[in-house]
PyMOL Python script that loads the backbone (N, CA, C, O; Angstrom):
from pymol import cmd

cmd.read_pdbstr("""\
ATOM      1  N   MET A   1      33.291 -14.748 -12.587  1.00  0.00           N
ATOM      2  CA  MET A   1      32.165 -15.080 -13.440  1.00  0.00           C
ATOM      3  C   MET A   1      31.017 -14.082 -13.243  1.00  0.00           C
ATOM      4  O   MET A   1      30.438 -13.603 -14.219  1.00  0.00           O
ATOM      5  N   LEU A   2      30.686 -13.768 -11.982  1.00  0.00           N
ATOM      6  CA  LEU A   2      29.614 -12.838 -11.682  1.00  0.00           C
ATOM      7  C   LEU A   2      29.903 -11.454 -12.259  1.00  0.00           C
ATOM      8  O   LEU A   2      29.006 -10.796 -12.786  1.00  0.00           O
ATOM      9  N   LYS A   3      31.155 -11.016 -12.157  1.00  0.00           N
ATOM     10  CA  LYS A   3      31.527  -9.709 -12.702  1.00  0.00           C
ATOM     11  C   LYS A   3      31.369  -9.679 -14.229  1.00  0.00           C
ATOM     12  O   LYS A   3      30.973  -8.664 -14.802  1.00  0.00           O
ATOM     13  N   THR A   4      31.679 -10.787 -14.863  1.00  0.00           N
ATOM     14  CA  THR A   4      31.540 -10.865 -16.320  1.00  0.00           C
ATOM     15  C   THR A   4      30.067 -10.752 -16.713  1.00  0.00           C
ATOM     16  O   THR A   4      29.721 -10.037 -17.653  1.00  0.00           O
ATOM     17  N   ILE A   5      29.215 -11.456 -15.995  1.00  0.00           N
ATOM     18  CA  ILE A   5      27.779 -11.402 -16.270  1.00  0.00           C
ATOM     19  C   ILE A   5      27.250  -9.990 -16.048  1.00  0.00           C
ATOM     20  O   ILE A   5      26.464  -9.489 -16.852  1.00  0.00           O
ATOM     21  N   GLU A   6      27.674  -9.347 -14.965  1.00  0.00           N
ATOM     22  CA  GLU A   6      27.250  -7.974 -14.688  1.00  0.00           C
ATOM     23  C   GLU A   6      27.715  -7.021 -15.791  1.00  0.00           C
ATOM     24  O   GLU A   6      26.992  -6.097 -16.162  1.00  0.00           O
ATOM     25  N   LYS A   7      28.912  -7.247 -16.308  1.00  0.00           N
ATOM     26  CA  LYS A   7      29.439  -6.416 -17.382  1.00  0.00           C
ATOM     27  C   LYS A   7      28.593  -6.571 -18.648  1.00  0.00           C
ATOM     28  O   LYS A   7      28.257  -5.581 -19.298  1.00  0.00           O
ATOM     29  N   VAL A   8      28.253  -7.811 -18.994  1.00  0.00           N
ATOM     30  CA  VAL A   8      27.430  -8.073 -20.173  1.00  0.00           C
ATOM     31  C   VAL A   8      26.047  -7.446 -20.006  1.00  0.00           C
ATOM     32  O   VAL A   8      25.523  -6.836 -20.938  1.00  0.00           O
ATOM     33  N   LEU A   9      25.459  -7.596 -18.825  1.00  0.00           N
ATOM     34  CA  LEU A   9      24.152  -6.993 -18.572  1.00  0.00           C
ATOM     35  C   LEU A   9      24.220  -5.469 -18.684  1.00  0.00           C
ATOM     36  O   LEU A   9      23.270  -4.831 -19.136  1.00  0.00           O
ATOM     37  N   GLY A  10      25.331  -4.902 -18.276  1.00  0.00           N
ATOM     38  CA  GLY A  10      25.533  -3.463 -18.407  1.00  0.00           C
ATOM     39  C   GLY A  10      25.522  -3.023 -19.861  1.00  0.00           C
ATOM     40  O   GLY A  10      24.935  -1.994 -20.198  1.00  0.00           O
ATOM     41  N   PHE A  11      26.167  -3.798 -20.721  1.00  0.00           N
ATOM     42  CA  PHE A  11      26.152  -3.495 -22.153  1.00  0.00           C
ATOM     43  C   PHE A  11      24.730  -3.605 -22.716  1.00  0.00           C
ATOM     44  O   PHE A  11      24.301  -2.778 -23.521  1.00  0.00           O
ATOM     45  N   LEU A  12      24.024  -4.623 -22.282  1.00  0.00           N
ATOM     46  CA  LEU A  12      22.664  -4.826 -22.772  1.00  0.00           C
ATOM     47  C   LEU A  12      21.724  -3.713 -22.309  1.00  0.00           C
ATOM     48  O   LEU A  12      20.809  -3.329 -23.038  1.00  0.00           O
ATOM     49  N   ASP A  13      21.949  -3.195 -21.095  1.00  0.00           N
ATOM     50  CA  ASP A  13      21.124  -2.092 -20.593  1.00  0.00           C
ATOM     51  C   ASP A  13      21.136  -0.908 -21.543  1.00  0.00           C
ATOM     52  O   ASP A  13      20.137  -0.199 -21.667  1.00  0.00           O
ATOM     53  N   GLU A  14      22.245  -0.691 -22.206  1.00  0.00           N
ATOM     54  CA  GLU A  14      22.395   0.467 -23.076  1.00  0.00           C
ATOM     55  C   GLU A  14      21.593   0.331 -24.372  1.00  0.00           C
ATOM     56  O   GLU A  14      21.224   1.339 -24.975  1.00  0.00           O
ATOM     57  N   THR A  15      21.320  -0.894 -24.804  1.00  0.00           N
ATOM     58  CA  THR A  15      20.680  -1.079 -26.110  1.00  0.00           C
ATOM     59  C   THR A  15      19.344  -1.824 -26.066  1.00  0.00           C
ATOM     60  O   THR A  15      18.693  -1.969 -27.101  1.00  0.00           O
ATOM     61  N   ILE A  16      18.931  -2.290 -24.910  1.00  0.00           N
ATOM     62  CA  ILE A  16      17.763  -3.182 -24.848  1.00  0.00           C
ATOM     63  C   ILE A  16      16.486  -2.524 -25.376  1.00  0.00           C
ATOM     64  O   ILE A  16      15.704  -3.174 -26.070  1.00  0.00           O
ATOM     65  N   GLU A  17      16.263  -1.251 -25.062  1.00  0.00           N
ATOM     66  CA  GLU A  17      15.058  -0.592 -25.553  1.00  0.00           C
ATOM     67  C   GLU A  17      15.060  -0.485 -27.076  1.00  0.00           C
ATOM     68  O   GLU A  17      14.033  -0.700 -27.720  1.00  0.00           O
ATOM     69  N   GLN A  18      16.197  -0.158 -27.636  1.00  0.00           N
ATOM     70  CA  GLN A  18      16.302  -0.078 -29.104  1.00  0.00           C
ATOM     71  C   GLN A  18      16.107  -1.463 -29.717  1.00  0.00           C
ATOM     72  O   GLN A  18      15.452  -1.605 -30.750  1.00  0.00           O
ATOM     73  N   ASP A  19      16.672  -2.465 -29.084  1.00  0.00           N
ATOM     74  CA  ASP A  19      16.527  -3.826 -29.597  1.00  0.00           C
ATOM     75  C   ASP A  19      15.058  -4.261 -29.591  1.00  0.00           C
ATOM     76  O   ASP A  19      14.591  -4.890 -30.541  1.00  0.00           O
ATOM     77  N   ILE A  20      14.340  -3.927 -28.531  1.00  0.00           N
ATOM     78  CA  ILE A  20      12.929  -4.296 -28.438  1.00  0.00           C
ATOM     79  C   ILE A  20      12.121  -3.599 -29.531  1.00  0.00           C
ATOM     80  O   ILE A  20      11.204  -4.189 -30.103  1.00  0.00           O
ATOM     81  N   GLU A  21      12.461  -2.348 -29.819  1.00  0.00           N
ATOM     82  CA  GLU A  21      11.759  -1.608 -30.871  1.00  0.00           C
ATOM     83  C   GLU A  21      11.950  -2.245 -32.246  1.00  0.00           C
ATOM     84  O   GLU A  21      11.116  -2.066 -33.133  1.00  0.00           O
ATOM     85  N   LEU A  22      13.031  -2.978 -32.425  1.00  0.00           N
ATOM     86  CA  LEU A  22      13.303  -3.628 -33.713  1.00  0.00           C
ATOM     87  C   LEU A  22      12.551  -4.954 -33.879  1.00  0.00           C
ATOM     88  O   LEU A  22      12.503  -5.506 -34.978  1.00  0.00           O
ATOM     89  N   LEU A  23      11.973  -5.456 -32.806  1.00  0.00           N
ATOM     90  CA  LEU A  23      11.230  -6.716 -32.885  1.00  0.00           C
ATOM     91  C   LEU A  23       9.932  -6.521 -33.648  1.00  0.00           C
ATOM     92  O   LEU A  23       9.368  -5.427 -33.676  1.00  0.00           O
ATOM     93  N   THR A  24       9.473  -7.589 -34.259  1.00  0.00           N
ATOM     94  CA  THR A  24       8.163  -7.548 -34.903  1.00  0.00           C
ATOM     95  C   THR A  24       7.101  -7.551 -33.801  1.00  0.00           C
ATOM     96  O   THR A  24       7.398  -7.927 -32.668  1.00  0.00           O
ATOM     97  N   PRO A  25       5.880  -7.141 -34.112  1.00  0.00           N
ATOM     98  CA  PRO A  25       4.821  -7.202 -33.096  1.00  0.00           C
ATOM     99  C   PRO A  25       4.649  -8.602 -32.509  1.00  0.00           C
ATOM    100  O   PRO A  25       4.414  -8.743 -31.309  1.00  0.00           O
ATOM    101  N   ALA A  26       4.761  -9.623 -33.333  1.00  0.00           N
ATOM    102  CA  ALA A  26       4.623 -11.000 -32.846  1.00  0.00           C
ATOM    103  C   ALA A  26       5.758 -11.360 -31.886  1.00  0.00           C
ATOM    104  O   ALA A  26       5.532 -12.024 -30.874  1.00  0.00           O
ATOM    105  N   GLN A  27       6.967 -10.926 -32.203  1.00  0.00           N
ATOM    106  CA  GLN A  27       8.114 -11.201 -31.324  1.00  0.00           C
ATOM    107  C   GLN A  27       7.960 -10.464 -30.000  1.00  0.00           C
ATOM    108  O   GLN A  27       8.280 -11.009 -28.944  1.00  0.00           O
ATOM    109  N   ARG A  28       7.470  -9.224 -30.052  1.00  0.00           N
ATOM    110  CA  ARG A  28       7.251  -8.460 -28.810  1.00  0.00           C
ATOM    111  C   ARG A  28       6.188  -9.120 -27.955  1.00  0.00           C
ATOM    112  O   ARG A  28       6.335  -9.207 -26.735  1.00  0.00           O
ATOM    113  N   ALA A  29       5.112  -9.589 -28.587  1.00  0.00           N
ATOM    114  CA  ALA A  29       4.045 -10.269 -27.852  1.00  0.00           C
ATOM    115  C   ALA A  29       4.564 -11.547 -27.207  1.00  0.00           C
ATOM    116  O   ALA A  29       4.217 -11.858 -26.068  1.00  0.00           O
ATOM    117  N   SER A  30       5.390 -12.281 -27.930  1.00  0.00           N
ATOM    118  CA  SER A  30       5.971 -13.511 -27.394  1.00  0.00           C
ATOM    119  C   SER A  30       6.890 -13.215 -26.208  1.00  0.00           C
ATOM    120  O   SER A  30       6.866 -13.920 -25.200  1.00  0.00           O
ATOM    121  N   MET A  31       7.692 -12.172 -26.342  1.00  0.00           N
ATOM    122  CA  MET A  31       8.593 -11.779 -25.254  1.00  0.00           C
ATOM    123  C   MET A  31       7.785 -11.354 -24.026  1.00  0.00           C
ATOM    124  O   MET A  31       8.107 -11.734 -22.901  1.00  0.00           O
ATOM    125  N   TRP A  32       6.733 -10.560 -24.254  1.00  0.00           N
ATOM    126  CA  TRP A  32       5.874 -10.108 -23.160  1.00  0.00           C
ATOM    127  C   TRP A  32       5.268 -11.316 -22.452  1.00  0.00           C
ATOM    128  O   TRP A  32       5.246 -11.374 -21.223  1.00  0.00           O
ATOM    129  N   ASN A  33       4.779 -12.274 -23.228  1.00  0.00           N
ATOM    130  CA  ASN A  33       4.175 -13.478 -22.662  1.00  0.00           C
ATOM    131  C   ASN A  33       5.192 -14.281 -21.849  1.00  0.00           C
ATOM    132  O   ASN A  33       4.879 -14.752 -20.755  1.00  0.00           O
ATOM    133  N   ASP A  34       6.393 -14.438 -22.373  1.00  0.00           N
ATOM    134  CA  ASP A  34       7.436 -15.194 -21.673  1.00  0.00           C
ATOM    135  C   ASP A  34       7.835 -14.535 -20.355  1.00  0.00           C
ATOM    136  O   ASP A  34       8.101 -15.224 -19.369  1.00  0.00           O
ATOM    137  N   LEU A  35       7.877 -13.213 -20.336  1.00  0.00           N
ATOM    138  CA  LEU A  35       8.309 -12.499 -19.135  1.00  0.00           C
ATOM    139  C   LEU A  35       7.234 -12.438 -18.054  1.00  0.00           C
ATOM    140  O   LEU A  35       7.544 -12.243 -16.879  1.00  0.00           O
ATOM    141  N   GLN A  36       5.979 -12.604 -18.444  1.00  0.00           N
ATOM    142  CA  GLN A  36       4.879 -12.525 -17.479  1.00  0.00           C
ATOM    143  C   GLN A  36       5.044 -13.497 -16.313  1.00  0.00           C
ATOM    144  O   GLN A  36       4.742 -13.153 -15.171  1.00  0.00           O
ATOM    145  N   GLU A  37       5.517 -14.694 -16.594  1.00  0.00           N
ATOM    146  CA  GLU A  37       5.600 -15.695 -15.534  1.00  0.00           C
ATOM    147  C   GLU A  37       6.597 -15.320 -14.436  1.00  0.00           C
ATOM    148  O   GLU A  37       6.574 -15.901 -13.350  1.00  0.00           O
ATOM    149  N   TYR A  38       7.469 -14.351 -14.716  1.00  0.00           N
ATOM    150  CA  TYR A  38       8.432 -13.931 -13.707  1.00  0.00           C
ATOM    151  C   TYR A  38       7.889 -12.842 -12.790  1.00  0.00           C
ATOM    152  O   TYR A  38       8.470 -12.569 -11.740  1.00  0.00           O
ATOM    153  N   ILE A  39       6.768 -12.212 -13.184  1.00  0.00           N
ATOM    154  CA  ILE A  39       6.239 -11.132 -12.346  1.00  0.00           C
ATOM    155  C   ILE A  39       4.808 -11.371 -11.892  1.00  0.00           C
ATOM    156  O   ILE A  39       4.345 -10.716 -10.959  1.00  0.00           O
ATOM    157  N   ARG A  40       4.103 -12.286 -12.527  1.00  0.00           N
ATOM    158  CA  ARG A  40       2.712 -12.572 -12.155  1.00  0.00           C
ATOM    159  C   ARG A  40       2.545 -14.073 -11.983  1.00  0.00           C
ATOM    160  O   ARG A  40       2.974 -14.854 -12.832  1.00  0.00           O
ATOM    161  N   PRO A  41       1.924 -14.470 -10.890  1.00  0.00           N
ATOM    162  CA  PRO A  41       1.717 -15.913 -10.691  1.00  0.00           C
ATOM    163  C   PRO A  41       0.691 -16.455 -11.673  1.00  0.00           C
ATOM    164  O   PRO A  41      -0.261 -15.769 -12.044  1.00  0.00           O
ATOM    165  N   LYS A  42       0.901 -17.687 -12.083  1.00  0.00           N
ATOM    166  CA  LYS A  42      -0.067 -18.341 -12.960  1.00  0.00           C
ATOM    167  C   LYS A  42      -1.289 -18.720 -12.122  1.00  0.00           C
ATOM    168  O   LYS A  42      -1.165 -19.069 -10.948  1.00  0.00           O
ATOM    169  N   LEU A  43      -2.448 -18.647 -12.731  1.00  0.00           N
ATOM    170  CA  LEU A  43      -3.660 -19.048 -12.039  1.00  0.00           C
ATOM    171  C   LEU A  43      -3.710 -20.569 -11.950  1.00  0.00           C
ATOM    172  O   LEU A  43      -3.345 -21.280 -12.886  1.00  0.00           O
ATOM    173  N   ALA A  44      -4.170 -21.044 -10.803  1.00  0.00           N
ATOM    174  CA  ALA A  44      -4.293 -22.484 -10.611  1.00  0.00           C
ATOM    175  C   ALA A  44      -5.488 -23.005 -11.402  1.00  0.00           C
ATOM    176  O   ALA A  44      -6.485 -22.303 -11.574  1.00  0.00           O
ATOM    177  N   ARG A  45      -5.380 -24.204 -11.866  1.00  0.00           N
ATOM    178  CA  ARG A  45      -6.507 -24.824 -12.551  1.00  0.00           C
ATOM    179  C   ARG A  45      -7.536 -25.223 -11.512  1.00  0.00           C
ATOM    180  O   ARG A  45      -7.185 -25.652 -10.412  1.00  0.00           O
ATOM    181  N   THR A  46      -8.798 -25.081 -11.859  1.00  0.00           N
ATOM    182  CA  THR A  46      -9.860 -25.447 -10.934  1.00  0.00           C
ATOM    183  C   THR A  46     -10.754 -26.485 -11.578  1.00  0.00           C
ATOM    184  O   THR A  46     -10.903 -26.532 -12.799  1.00  0.00           O
ATOM    185  N   GLU A  47     -11.336 -27.304 -10.750  1.00  0.00           N
ATOM    186  CA  GLU A  47     -12.260 -28.319 -11.222  1.00  0.00           C
ATOM    187  C   GLU A  47     -13.674 -27.784 -11.014  1.00  0.00           C
ATOM    188  O   GLU A  47     -14.002 -27.292  -9.934  1.00  0.00           O
ATOM    189  N   HIS A  48     -14.500 -27.877 -12.031  1.00  0.00           N
ATOM    190  CA  HIS A  48     -15.863 -27.379 -11.951  1.00  0.00           C
ATOM    191  C   HIS A  48     -16.813 -28.543 -11.735  1.00  0.00           C
ATOM    192  O   HIS A  48     -16.888 -29.467 -12.544  1.00  0.00           O
ATOM    193  N   VAL A  49     -17.538 -28.476 -10.622  1.00  0.00           N
ATOM    194  CA  VAL A  49     -18.526 -29.510 -10.322  1.00  0.00           C
ATOM    195  C   VAL A  49     -19.854 -28.845  -9.998  1.00  0.00           C
ATOM    196  O   VAL A  49     -19.902 -27.691  -9.571  1.00  0.00           O
ATOM    197  N   GLY A  50     -20.920 -29.585 -10.208  1.00  0.00           N
ATOM    198  CA  GLY A  50     -22.254 -29.084  -9.914  1.00  0.00           C
ATOM    199  C   GLY A  50     -22.564 -29.222  -8.432  1.00  0.00           C
ATOM    200  O   GLY A  50     -21.731 -29.676  -7.648  1.00  0.00           O
ATOM    201  N   ASN A  51     -23.781 -28.822  -8.058  1.00  0.00           N
ATOM    202  CA  ASN A  51     -24.203 -28.901  -6.653  1.00  0.00           C
ATOM    203  C   ASN A  51     -24.205 -30.330  -6.139  1.00  0.00           C
ATOM    204  O   ASN A  51     -24.039 -30.564  -4.942  1.00  0.00           O
ATOM    205  N   ASP A  52     -24.392 -31.285  -7.041  1.00  0.00           N
ATOM    206  CA  ASP A  52     -24.405 -32.687  -6.645  1.00  0.00           C
ATOM    207  C   ASP A  52     -23.000 -33.287  -6.575  1.00  0.00           C
ATOM    208  O   ASP A  52     -22.840 -34.468  -6.268  1.00  0.00           O
ATOM    209  N   GLY A  53     -21.982 -32.468  -6.861  1.00  0.00           N
ATOM    210  CA  GLY A  53     -20.607 -32.937  -6.812  1.00  0.00           C
ATOM    211  C   GLY A  53     -20.152 -33.624  -8.077  1.00  0.00           C
ATOM    212  O   GLY A  53     -18.995 -34.031  -8.184  1.00  0.00           O
ATOM    213  N   LYS A  54     -21.061 -33.760  -9.047  1.00  0.00           N
ATOM    214  CA  LYS A  54     -20.706 -34.409 -10.308  1.00  0.00           C
ATOM    215  C   LYS A  54     -20.119 -33.389 -11.268  1.00  0.00           C
ATOM    216  O   LYS A  54     -20.373 -32.189 -11.169  1.00  0.00           O
ATOM    217  N   ASP A  55     -19.342 -33.892 -12.182  1.00  0.00           N
ATOM    218  CA  ASP A  55     -18.683 -33.070 -13.185  1.00  0.00           C
ATOM    219  C   ASP A  55     -19.706 -32.306 -14.014  1.00  0.00           C
ATOM    220  O   ASP A  55     -20.693 -32.889 -14.463  1.00  0.00           O
ATOM    221  N   LEU A  56     -19.488 -31.017 -14.223  1.00  0.00           N
ATOM    222  CA  LEU A  56     -20.385 -30.207 -15.040  1.00  0.00           C
ATOM    223  C   LEU A  56     -20.199 -30.466 -16.528  1.00  0.00           C
ATOM    224  O   LEU A  56     -21.101 -30.194 -17.321  1.00  0.00           O
ATOM    225  N   PHE A  57     -19.055 -30.982 -16.908  1.00  0.00           N
ATOM    226  CA  PHE A  57     -18.738 -31.153 -18.321  1.00  0.00           C
ATOM    227  C   PHE A  57     -18.363 -32.600 -18.647  1.00  0.00           C
ATOM    228  O   PHE A  57     -17.247 -32.850 -19.102  1.00  0.00           O
ATOM    229  N   PRO A  58     -19.261 -33.551 -18.426  1.00  0.00           N
ATOM    230  CA  PRO A  58     -18.884 -34.962 -18.639  1.00  0.00           C
ATOM    231  C   PRO A  58     -18.532 -35.292 -20.086  1.00  0.00           C
ATOM    232  O   PRO A  58     -17.625 -36.090 -20.322  1.00  0.00           O
ATOM    233  N   VAL A  59     -19.216 -34.708 -21.048  1.00  0.00           N
ATOM    234  CA  VAL A  59     -18.940 -35.021 -22.453  1.00  0.00           C
ATOM    235  C   VAL A  59     -17.557 -34.527 -22.848  1.00  0.00           C
ATOM    236  O   VAL A  59     -16.817 -35.228 -23.537  1.00  0.00           O
ATOM    237  N   ILE A  60     -17.208 -33.330 -22.416  1.00  0.00           N
ATOM    238  CA  ILE A  60     -15.892 -32.769 -22.727  1.00  0.00           C
ATOM    239  C   ILE A  60     -14.798 -33.645 -22.134  1.00  0.00           C
ATOM    240  O   ILE A  60     -13.788 -33.897 -22.790  1.00  0.00           O
ATOM    241  N   ASN A  61     -14.981 -34.112 -20.906  1.00  0.00           N
ATOM    242  CA  ASN A  61     -13.968 -34.949 -20.263  1.00  0.00           C
ATOM    243  C   ASN A  61     -13.791 -36.280 -20.981  1.00  0.00           C
ATOM    244  O   ASN A  61     -12.669 -36.773 -21.093  1.00  0.00           O
ATOM    245  N   VAL A  62     -14.870 -36.865 -21.466  1.00  0.00           N
ATOM    246  CA  VAL A  62     -14.762 -38.129 -22.196  1.00  0.00           C
ATOM    247  C   VAL A  62     -13.964 -37.915 -23.471  1.00  0.00           C
ATOM    248  O   VAL A  62     -13.095 -38.721 -23.804  1.00  0.00           O
ATOM    249  N   ILE A  63     -14.252 -36.834 -24.185  1.00  0.00           N
ATOM    250  CA  ILE A  63     -13.519 -36.530 -25.408  1.00  0.00           C
ATOM    251  C   ILE A  63     -12.047 -36.278 -25.086  1.00  0.00           C
ATOM    252  O   ILE A  63     -11.163 -36.810 -25.757  1.00  0.00           O
ATOM    253  N   ALA A  64     -11.781 -35.467 -24.059  1.00  0.00           N
ATOM    254  CA  ALA A  64     -10.407 -35.127 -23.698  1.00  0.00           C
ATOM    255  C   ALA A  64      -9.613 -36.364 -23.290  1.00  0.00           C
ATOM    256  O   ALA A  64      -8.430 -36.470 -23.613  1.00  0.00           O
ATOM    257  N   LYS A  65     -10.240 -37.290 -22.593  1.00  0.00           N
ATOM    258  CA  LYS A  65      -9.557 -38.511 -22.152  1.00  0.00           C
ATOM    259  C   LYS A  65      -9.165 -39.395 -23.342  1.00  0.00           C
ATOM    260  O   LYS A  65      -8.170 -40.118 -23.287  1.00  0.00           O
ATOM    261  N   ASN A  66      -9.947 -39.328 -24.399  1.00  0.00           N
ATOM    262  CA  ASN A  66      -9.700 -40.180 -25.552  1.00  0.00           C
ATOM    263  C   ASN A  66      -8.807 -39.534 -26.600  1.00  0.00           C
ATOM    264  O   ASN A  66      -8.374 -40.208 -27.535  1.00  0.00           O
ATOM    265  N   VAL A  67      -8.528 -38.266 -26.467  1.00  0.00           N
ATOM    266  CA  VAL A  67      -7.705 -37.561 -27.467  1.00  0.00           C
ATOM    267  C   VAL A  67      -6.296 -38.136 -27.543  1.00  0.00           C
ATOM    268  O   VAL A  67      -5.756 -38.318 -28.634  1.00  0.00           O
ATOM    269  N   ASP A  68      -5.706 -38.419 -26.400  1.00  0.00           N
ATOM    270  CA  ASP A  68      -4.318 -38.873 -26.368  1.00  0.00           C
ATOM    271  C   ASP A  68      -4.166 -40.377 -26.644  1.00  0.00           C
ATOM    272  O   ASP A  68      -3.047 -40.867 -26.795  1.00  0.00           O
ATOM    273  N   LYS A  69      -5.265 -41.093 -26.710  1.00  0.00           N
ATOM    274  CA  LYS A  69      -5.184 -42.537 -26.934  1.00  0.00           C
ATOM    275  C   LYS A  69      -5.009 -42.808 -28.424  1.00  0.00           C
ATOM    276  O   LYS A  69      -5.781 -42.305 -29.241  1.00  0.00           O
ATOM    277  N   PRO A  70      -4.001 -43.597 -28.783  1.00  0.00           N
ATOM    278  CA  PRO A  70      -3.835 -43.943 -30.196  1.00  0.00           C
ATOM    279  C   PRO A  70      -4.949 -44.881 -30.642  1.00  0.00           C
ATOM    280  O   PRO A  70      -5.439 -45.686 -29.850  1.00  0.00           O
ATOM    281  N   GLU A  71      -5.343 -44.780 -31.884  1.00  0.00           N
ATOM    282  CA  GLU A  71      -6.428 -45.644 -32.400  1.00  0.00           C
ATOM    283  C   GLU A  71      -5.880 -46.929 -32.939  1.00  0.00           C
ATOM    284  O   GLU A  71      -6.640 -47.774 -33.412  1.00  0.00           O
TER     285      GLU A  71
END
""", "prot")
cmd.dss("prot")
cmd.show_as("cartoon", "prot")
cmd.util.cbc("prot")
cmd.orient("prot")
């Protein structure tokens, strides 16, 4: 199985650059975005609080909490 996969990858090595050139700009951008996660770590989400420890964005959080609630 491993040899078969290596053989297929070998075939793809020969044409991958030409194949990428045939992509539309949007497809290339999507491919670039998808591949980024394999070479660059995603940034962690951070919580923003003021000096008093309270949320800096209370109105945004109230709206965000209610977005997913059905009416």
